[in-house]
C-alpha positions as CSV (number, residue, x, y, z in Angstrom):
1,X,9.8,46.7,9.9
2,X,8.7,48.7,12.7
3,X,5.7,45.8,13.8
4,X,8.5,43.2,13.2
5,X,10.8,44.9,15.8
6,X,7.9,45.4,18.5
7,X,7.2,42.3,18.2
8,X,10.9,41.2,18.9
9,X,11.0,43.4,21.6
10,X,7.9,42.4,23.6
11,X,9.0,38.9,23.1
12,X,12.4,39.6,24.7
13,X,10.5,41.2,27.5
14,X,8.5,38.3,28.2
15,X,11.4,35.9,28.4
16,X,12.7,37.9,31.4
17,X,8.9,38.0,32.5
18,X,8.8,34.5,32.6
19,X,11.8,33.7,35.2
20,X,9.3,35.1,38.0
21,X,6.4,32.6,37.0
22,X,6.0,29.4,38.4
23,X,5.5,26.3,35.5
24,X,1.8,26.4,34.8
25,X,1.2,29.7,36.5
26,X,-0.9,32.0,34.0
27,X,0.5,35.0,32.6
28,X,-1.0,38.3,32.3
29,X,-3.9,38.8,29.8
30,X,-3.7,40.1,26.6
31,X,-5.4,43.2,27.0
32,X,-3.0,43.5,30.1
33,X,0.4,43.1,28.2
34,X,-1.2,45.8,25.4
35,X,-1.8,48.5,28.2
36,X,1.4,47.6,30.1
37,X,4.1,47.5,27.2
38,X,2.0,50.2,24.9
39,X,1.6,48.1,21.7
40,X,-1.0,46.4,19.3
41,X,-3.1,43.3,20.2
42,X,-1.4,42.1,16.6
43,X,1.7,42.1,18.5
44,X,1.1,40.7,21.7
45,X,-0.6,38.0,19.9
46,X,3.1,37.2,17.4
47,X,5.2,37.6,20.4
48,X,3.3,34.9,22.5
49,X,3.1,32.7,19.2
50,X,7.0,33.1,19.0
51,X,7.7,31.9,22.7
52,X,5.2,29.3,22.5
53,X,7.4,28.1,18.7
54,X,10.4,28.1,21.5
55,X,8.5,25.9,24.1
56,X,8.3,28.7,26.8
57,X,4.8,29.0,27.0
58,X,1.5,27.3,26.2
59,X,-2.0,28.7,25.4
60,X,-5.0,27.1,26.0
61,X,-8.1,28.1,24.3
62,X,-10.8,30.6,26.5
63,X,-8.5,30.4,29.6
64,X,-5.1,32.3,28.5
65,X,-1.3,31.5,28.3
66,X,0.9,30.0,31.0
67,X,4.4,28.9,31.6
68,X,5.1,26.0,30.0
69,X,6.1,22.9,32.0
70,X,10.0,22.0,31.8
71,X,10.7,19.4,29.7
72,X,11.1,16.1,30.4
73,X,14.8,15.0,31.1
74,X,15.9,13.2,28.1
75,X,17.2,9.6,28.7
76,X,20.2,9.2,27.6
77,X,20.8,7.0,24.0
78,X,20.9,3.4,24.1
79,X,24.4,2.4,22.4
80,X,23.3,-0.3,19.6
81,X,26.1,-0.1,17.7
82,X,27.0,-3.7,18.3
83,X,23.8,-4.9,16.9
84,X,25.3,-4.2,13.5
85,X,28.4,-6.6,14.1
86,X,26.1,-9.5,15.9
87,X,23.1,-9.2,13.2
88,X,26.0,-9.3,10.0
89,X,28.1,-12.2,11.9
90,X,26.7,-15.3,10.3
91,X,28.9,-18.4,11.6
92,X,29.9,-21.3,9.6
93,X,30.5,-19.1,6.3
94,X,27.0,-18.4,5.9
95,X,27.0,-15.8,3.6
96,X,23.5,-15.2,3.0
97,X,22.5,-12.1,4.2
98,X,19.9,-12.2,6.9
99,X,18.7,-8.4,6.9
100,X,15.2,-8.0,5.8
101,X,13.6,-5.2,3.5
102,X,10.0,-4.9,4.7
103,X,9.4,-1.8,2.5
104,X,7.3,-3.4,0.6
105,X,5.0,-5.3,3.0
106,X,4.6,-2.0,5.3
107,X,3.7,-0.2,2.1
108,X,0.3,-2.0,1.7
109,X,-0.5,-2.5,5.5
110,X,0.2,0.7,6.6
111,X,-2.8,3.2,6.9
112,X,-2.5,6.2,4.9
113,X,-2.9,10.0,6.5
114,X,-6.4,11.4,6.7
115,X,-7.5,12.8,3.4
116,X,-5.0,10.8,1.5
117,X,-6.4,8.2,-1.2
118,X,-4.9,4.5,-0.9
119,X,-4.1,3.1,-4.1
120,X,-1.3,1.0,-2.7
121,X,-3.6,-1.2,-0.2
122,X,-3.6,-4.8,-0.4
123,X,-6.6,-5.5,1.4
124,X,-10.5,-4.9,0.6
125,X,-11.8,-1.2,1.2
126,X,-14.3,-1.5,4.4
127,X,-17.6,-1.3,2.3
128,X,-16.6,-4.7,0.4
129,X,-15.7,-6.4,3.2
130,X,-18.6,-8.6,4.6
131,X,-18.6,-7.4,7.9
132,X,-22.5,-8.3,8.5
133,X,-22.0,-11.9,7.6
134,X,-19.0,-12.5,9.6
135,X,-20.5,-10.8,12.4
136,X,-23.4,-13.3,12.4
137,X,-20.5,-16.1,11.7
138,X,-19.0,-14.8,14.5
139,X,-21.7,-14.9,17.0
140,X,-22.9,-18.4,15.7
141,X,-19.5,-19.5,16.1
142,X,-18.9,-18.8,19.9
143,X,-22.0,-20.9,20.4
144,X,-20.9,-23.9,18.7
145,X,-20.2,-26.5,21.3
146,X,-16.6,-26.7,22.1
147,X,-16.0,-23.2,20.3
148,X,-13.6,-22.4,23.0
149,X,-11.8,-25.6,23.5
150,X,-7.9,-26.6,22.2
151,X,-8.5,-27.3,18.4
152,X,-6.5,-30.4,16.3
153,X,-3.1,-29.0,15.7
154,X,-3.9,-29.6,12.1
155,X,-7.1,-27.7,12.4
156,X,-10.9,-28.2,12.9
157,X,-11.3,-31.3,10.7
158,X,-14.5,-29.6,8.8
159,X,-12.6,-26.9,7.7
160,X,-9.8,-29.0,6.2
161,X,-12.5,-30.6,4.1
162,X,-13.7,-27.5,2.9
163,X,-10.6,-26.7,1.7
164,X,-9.4,-29.8,0.4
165,X,-12.8,-29.8,-1.9
166,X,-12.0,-26.2,-2.8
167,X,-8.4,-26.9,-4.1
168,X,-8.6,-30.3,-5.0
169,X,-12.0,-29.6,-7.3
170,X,-14.5,-32.1,-8.1
171,X,-12.0,-34.7,-9.0
172,X,-11.2,-35.4,-5.4
173,X,-7.5,-34.9,-5.8
174,X,-6.9,-33.9,-2.5
175,X,-8.2,-35.3,0.9
176,X,-8.7,-33.4,4.2
177,X,-5.8,-35.2,5.8
178,X,-3.2,-33.3,3.7
179,X,-4.7,-30.1,4.4
180,X,-3.3,-28.1,7.6
181,X,-5.3,-24.9,8.7
182,X,-2.6,-21.5,9.5
183,X,-2.7,-18.1,10.5
184,X,-3.1,-16.8,7.1
185,X,-1.4,-16.7,3.9
186,X,1.8,-15.6,4.9
187,X,2.3,-17.7,8.0
188,X,1.5,-21.0,5.4
189,X,4.2,-19.3,2.8
190,X,6.9,-18.8,5.7
191,X,6.3,-22.5,6.9
192,X,6.7,-23.9,3.2
193,X,9.6,-22.1,2.5
194,X,11.2,-22.6,5.9
195,X,10.3,-26.9,5.1
196,X,11.3,-26.7,1.7
197,X,14.5,-25.0,1.2
198,X,17.8,-24.8,3.7
199,X,19.4,-21.7,4.8
200,X,21.7,-20.6,2.1
201,X,19.7,-22.3,-0.8
202,X,18.5,-21.0,-3.7
203,X,14.8,-20.3,-4.3
204,X,13.6,-19.3,-7.9
205,X,10.4,-16.6,-7.5
206,X,8.8,-15.0,-10.5
207,X,10.2,-11.8,-11.9
208,X,8.5,-9.1,-10.4
209,X,6.7,-10.8,-7.3
210,X,5.3,-10.5,-4.0
211,X,7.8,-8.2,-1.6
212,X,6.3,-10.7,1.3
213,X,7.7,-13.7,-0.4
214,X,11.0,-12.0,-0.9
215,X,11.0,-10.5,2.4
216,X,10.1,-14.5,3.9
217,X,12.8,-15.9,1.9
218,X,15.7,-13.8,3.1
219,X,14.8,-13.9,6.5
220,X,14.9,-17.7,6.4
221,X,18.3,-17.3,4.8
222,X,17.4,-18.2,1.2
223,X,18.9,-16.7,-2.3
224,X,15.9,-15.6,-4.4
225,X,16.4,-16.1,-7.7
226,X,14.3,-14.2,-10.4
227,X,12.9,-15.6,-13.5
228,X,10.9,-13.3,-15.8
229,X,7.1,-13.3,-16.1
230,X,4.8,-12.3,-19.3
231,X,1.3,-12.0,-20.0
232,X,1.1,-15.7,-19.9
233,X,2.6,-16.1,-16.7
234,X,6.2,-17.1,-15.8
235,X,8.6,-18.2,-18.5
236,X,9.2,-21.7,-18.8
237,X,12.0,-21.7,-21.1
238,X,13.8,-19.4,-18.6
239,X,12.6,-21.5,-16.0
240,X,14.3,-24.3,-16.9
241,X,17.6,-22.7,-17.5
242,X,17.1,-21.4,-14.0
243,X,16.9,-24.8,-12.0
244,X,19.8,-26.0,-14.0
245,X,22.0,-22.5,-13.3
246,X,20.9,-22.4,-9.7
247,X,20.4,-26.0,-8.8
248,X,17.3,-24.5,-7.0
249,X,15.1,-27.6,-5.4
250,X,11.9,-24.9,-5.2
251,X,9.9,-22.6,-7.0
252,X,7.7,-20.3,-5.8
253,X,4.7,-18.8,-8.3
254,X,1.2,-17.4,-8.3
255,X,-0.8,-19.0,-11.5
256,X,-3.7,-17.3,-11.2
257,X,-3.7,-13.0,-11.3
258,X,-0.1,-13.0,-10.4
259,X,0.6,-10.4,-7.8
260,X,1.9,-7.6,-9.2
261,X,1.5,-8.4,-12.8
262,X,-2.0,-9.8,-12.8
263,X,-0.9,-12.3,-15.2
264,X,-2.8,-16.0,-15.8
265,X,-0.2,-19.3,-16.2
266,X,-1.4,-20.4,-19.6
267,X,-2.3,-23.9,-20.0
268,X,0.8,-24.6,-21.8
269,X,3.0,-23.3,-18.9
270,X,0.8,-24.7,-16.5
271,X,2.0,-28.3,-18.1
272,X,5.5,-26.9,-18.4
273,X,5.9,-25.8,-15.0
274,X,4.9,-29.4,-13.5
275,X,7.1,-31.3,-16.0
276,X,10.0,-28.6,-15.7
277,X,10.1,-28.8,-11.9
278,X,9.5,-32.4,-11.8
279,X,12.5,-33.3,-14.1
280,X,14.7,-31.2,-11.5
281,X,13.7,-32.8,-8.7
282,X,12.1,-29.8,-7.5
283,X,9.0,-28.4,-5.2
284,X,6.4,-26.1,-6.7
285,X,4.5,-23.8,-4.0
286,X,1.5,-22.3,-5.6
287,X,0.3,-19.0,-4.0
288,X,-3.2,-19.2,-5.1
289,X,-3.8,-15.7,-3.2
290,X,-6.4,-14.3,-5.9
291,X,-8.8,-16.9,-6.9
292,X,-11.6,-15.4,-4.7
293,X,-10.8,-12.2,-6.5
294,X,-12.3,-13.0,-10.0
295,X,-13.9,-9.8,-11.5
296,X,-17.2,-10.2,-13.0
297,X,-16.1,-10.5,-16.6
298,X,-13.6,-13.1,-16.5
299,X,-13.8,-16.4,-18.4
300,X,-14.1,-19.7,-16.1
301,X,-11.1,-20.1,-14.0
302,X,-8.6,-23.0,-14.8
303,X,-7.9,-25.4,-11.9
304,X,-5.3,-25.3,-9.2
305,X,-2.1,-26.7,-10.2
306,X,-2.2,-29.0,-7.5
307,X,-5.3,-30.4,-9.2
308,X,-3.1,-31.2,-12.1
309,X,-0.3,-32.6,-10.4
310,X,0.0,-36.8,-10.0
311,X,3.5,-36.6,-8.4
312,X,3.2,-34.3,-5.1
313,X,5.2,-31.8,-6.8
314,X,3.0,-28.7,-5.9
315,X,2.4,-27.5,-2.2
316,X,-0.7,-25.3,-2.5
317,X,-1.4,-22.1,-0.3
318,X,-5.1,-20.7,-0.1
319,X,-6.1,-17.8,2.2
320,X,-9.4,-16.3,3.1
321,X,-8.3,-13.0,4.2
322,X,-8.0,-11.2,0.8
323,X,-12.0,-11.6,0.0
324,X,-13.2,-11.0,3.6
325,X,-11.0,-9.0,5.8
326,X,-7.5,-8.3,7.2
327,X,-8.7,-9.8,10.6
328,X,-9.5,-13.0,9.3
329,X,-6.5,-14.5,8.9
330,X,-7.3,-18.2,8.4
331,X,-5.9,-20.2,5.3
332,X,-4.5,-23.8,4.1
333,X,-1.5,-24.9,3.5
334,X,-2.1,-28.2,1.5
335,X,1.0,-31.1,0.3
336,X,1.0,-34.9,-0.1
337,X,3.6,-37.3,0.5
338,X,6.4,-37.1,3.2
339,X,6.6,-32.9,2.5
340,X,3.1,-33.0,4.6
341,X,4.2,-34.3,8.1
342,X,7.5,-32.0,7.7
343,X,5.0,-28.7,7.0
344,X,2.8,-30.4,9.8
345,X,5.8,-30.2,12.2
346,X,7.3,-26.8,11.6
347,X,3.5,-25.1,11.3
348,X,3.1,-26.7,15.0
349,X,6.5,-25.6,16.6
350,X,6.2,-22.0,15.4
351,X,2.1,-21.1,16.3
352,X,0.8,-24.7,18.1
353,X,-2.6,-24.0,16.6
354,X,-5.4,-21.4,15.1
355,X,-7.5,-20.5,17.6
356,X,-10.9,-22.7,17.3
357,X,-13.4,-19.8,16.9
358,X,-11.6,-18.2,14.1
359,X,-11.3,-21.1,12.9
360,X,-15.1,-21.6,13.5
361,X,-16.3,-18.5,12.5
362,X,-14.4,-19.4,9.1
363,X,-16.5,-22.5,8.8
364,X,-19.8,-20.8,9.5
365,X,-19.0,-18.3,7.1
366,X,-18.0,-20.3,4.1
367,X,-21.0,-22.5,4.6
368,X,-23.5,-19.5,4.6
369,X,-25.6,-18.6,1.9
370,X,-24.2,-15.4,2.6
371,X,-20.7,-16.5,1.0
372,X,-21.7,-16.7,-2.4
373,X,-23.7,-13.6,-2.1
374,X,-20.5,-11.8,-1.3
375,X,-18.3,-13.4,-3.7
376,X,-20.3,-12.3,-6.5
377,X,-21.0,-8.9,-5.0
378,X,-17.1,-8.5,-4.6
379,X,-16.8,-9.8,-8.3
380,X,-18.9,-6.9,-9.9
381,X,-17.4,-4.1,-7.4
382,X,-13.6,-5.0,-8.4
383,X,-14.5,-4.9,-11.9
384,X,-16.3,-1.4,-11.6
385,X,-13.2,-0.2,-9.7
386,X,-10.8,-1.9,-12.5
387,X,-12.4,-0.5,-15.5
388,X,-12.8,3.0,-13.3
389,X,-9.0,2.8,-12.8
390,X,-8.0,1.9,-16.6
391,X,-10.3,4.7,-17.7
392,X,-8.5,7.1,-15.8
393,X,-5.1,6.5,-16.7
394,X,-6.1,6.3,-20.1
395,X,-7.4,9.8,-20.0
396,X,-4.9,11.3,-17.6
397,X,-1.6,9.6,-17.8
398,X,-1.9,7.7,-21.4
399,X,1.7,7.4,-21.6
400,X,1.7,4.7,-18.4
401,X,-1.5,3.1,-19.9
402,X,-1.2,2.4,-23.2
403,X,0.5,0.2,-25.7
404,X,4.6,-0.3,-24.4
405,X,4.0,0.8,-21.4
406,X,1.3,-2.1,-21.0
407,X,0.6,-2.2,-17.4
408,X,4.2,-3.1,-16.5
409,X,5.7,-4.4,-20.0
410,X,3.7,-7.4,-20.4
411,X,1.7,-6.4,-23.2
412,X,-1.7,-7.9,-24.0
413,X,-2.0,-10.7,-26.7
414,X,-3.3,-8.3,-29.1
415,X,-0.6,-5.7,-28.3
416,X,-2.7,-3.1,-26.4
417,X,-2.3,-3.3,-22.5
418,X,-3.0,-6.3,-20.1
419,X,-6.0,-5.8,-18.0
420,X,-6.2,-8.5,-15.5
421,X,-9.8,-9.8,-15.0
422,X,-9.0,-10.8,-11.2
423,X,-6.9,-9.7,-8.4
424,X,-6.9,-6.0,-7.2
425,X,-3.6,-4.1,-8.7
426,X,-2.5,-2.9,-12.3
427,X,1.0,-2.5,-12.8
428,X,2.3,0.3,-14.3
429,X,5.7,0.8,-16.2
430,X,7.1,3.9,-15.8
431,X,8.8,6.2,-18.9
432,X,12.5,5.8,-19.1
433,X,14.5,8.0,-16.6
434,X,11.4,8.5,-14.4
435,X,12.8,8.3,-10.4
436,X,9.8,5.9,-8.9
437,X,11.0,6.5,-5.3
438,X,10.8,10.5,-5.6
439,X,7.4,10.2,-7.8
440,X,5.9,8.2,-5.1
441,X,7.0,10.7,-2.3
442,X,5.7,13.4,-4.5
443,X,2.1,11.1,-5.4
444,X,1.9,11.7,-1.5
445,X,2.4,15.3,-1.0
446,X,-0.1,15.3,-3.9
447,X,-2.8,13.2,-1.2
448,X,-2.5,9.7,-3.3
449,X,-0.7,6.8,-1.8
450,X,0.9,4.4,-4.5
451,X,3.6,1.4,-4.3
452,X,6.7,2.0,-5.4
453,X,8.0,-1.0,-8.0
454,X,11.5,-1.9,-6.6
455,X,10.4,-3.7,-3.8
456,X,8.9,-6.2,-5.8
457,X,12.2,-7.8,-7.9
458,X,14.8,-10.0,-6.4
459,X,17.6,-8.2,-8.3
460,X,18.0,-4.8,-10.2
461,X,14.4,-4.0,-11.9
462,X,14.7,-3.6,-15.8
463,X,12.7,0.0,-15.4
464,X,10.7,1.8,-13.0
465,X,7.3,0.8,-12.0
466,X,4.1,1.3,-10.3
467,X,1.5,-0.8,-8.5
468,X,-2.0,0.7,-7.8
469,X,-4.7,-0.8,-6.1
470,X,-8.5,-0.5,-6.7
471,X,-9.6,-2.2,-3.9
472,X,-8.6,-0.3,-1.3
473,X,-10.4,2.7,-2.7
474,X,-13.8,3.7,-1.7
475,X,-15.3,3.6,-5.3
476,X,-14.7,4.7,-8.9
477,X,-15.1,8.6,-8.0
478,X,-12.1,8.4,-5.5
479,X,-10.1,6.1,-7.9
480,X,-10.6,8.7,-10.4
481,X,-9.1,11.6,-8.1
482,X,-6.7,9.3,-7.1
483,X,-5.5,9.2,-10.6
484,X,-5.8,13.1,-11.3
485,X,-3.5,13.5,-8.0
486,X,-0.9,10.7,-9.3
487,X,-0.9,13.3,-12.4
488,X,-0.2,16.2,-10.5
489,X,3.0,15.0,-9.0
490,X,4.0,13.7,-12.3
491,X,3.7,17.1,-13.8
492,X,5.7,18.8,-10.6
493,X,8.5,16.4,-11.6
494,X,8.5,16.4,-15.4
495,X,7.4,12.8,-16.1
496,X,6.1,12.5,-19.5
497,X,2.6,11.0,-19.4
498,X,1.1,12.2,-22.8
């Protein structure tokens, strides 16, 4: 008590003395204060710490203590309350909310604080990115004749032709003229949604699905209508019902390694999706975001839906970003028939064109021997990281990884957990009663960032979920440590994990 009293008395005395000092002027040394006030060095140190906390004093290592500069004048707050009316008032009776929840997108884009393990990222860890190959491709692209000239608005012809071969397959189902180069998959998705659905219209989406697509749809004034997904992809029996009930003329899906579940659309359902959509007079947007993220132990991949489409039903999106670098924002938007012209017009109005040096870099990369080596490398590395995550979950969080939990409530065909053979994430269903928002917060306090499941649902979710990414982590050891920290968070909240 005596020491605390002395600290308070000295702090009060120094507050009075500060009035005689100019801002920035140095105070007496600690030794001088000890002698003048007849107190211990500890008392002086604690009294100065109080004044620093109050913003009255600043200290500089090796220089001493100084009177703090006065705080800058605080600007008068801007009154933006009128914007609540302006942003919510819709002319012409439009009742579709235009507000956008970007939390699910931001969660995958935000950089974690130092020391936090990233199990929520949407891009490859820097160790998995082809930085040398990209640097070499960029250097070669910069030396190409006309590399800095204005490119064709549709894209560099050679790059369009490469995408056409990749998307259409060996049968040549797609021509280069059917391909528009865009600034990444999100840009292509935005253009497609705006082109194919009028504001206020319903759009069928998988449930759960990619939050960035839901955000784009709502920002465009569309009404997402969810259709459930299981281990074989979208439930096509319910898809037909949803078309009839909603009157929608558009369905957005990820047939291969769906985000977040990792499901692959079965052969039977592939045919049904095309048949049901054609019967409804509807378009299908095929977001083929993860084809280049296949794992080393996967079977042969099915062709794209567009390769099997003979009616112009499918609009296809293919991006290079996920398999390379967040900065190589180059993608293809492919369509056939009159819709191709509408997509082109919207893309040109919004962006003019994708910078030619970026397109040339992409073309140099995919045409080099390094491209095949890189794809084989990440196939092996993603397999190792996926196995590390499933093993760590089985060891430390079996209630989230066993049959019934089944990585998101979509059990594998053998009744065990569904483990995807492509993509970069696992989808975990939480035990009944678990609060996913509280758990993601507790996980962050424990030093691991994970994604909450709520943003992946267009309507009320059936249960709490987490999405864990294994691509953004440094390697198996970091993934294992991340799961250990997640277990700590579960224990803190009393979430059943055994």
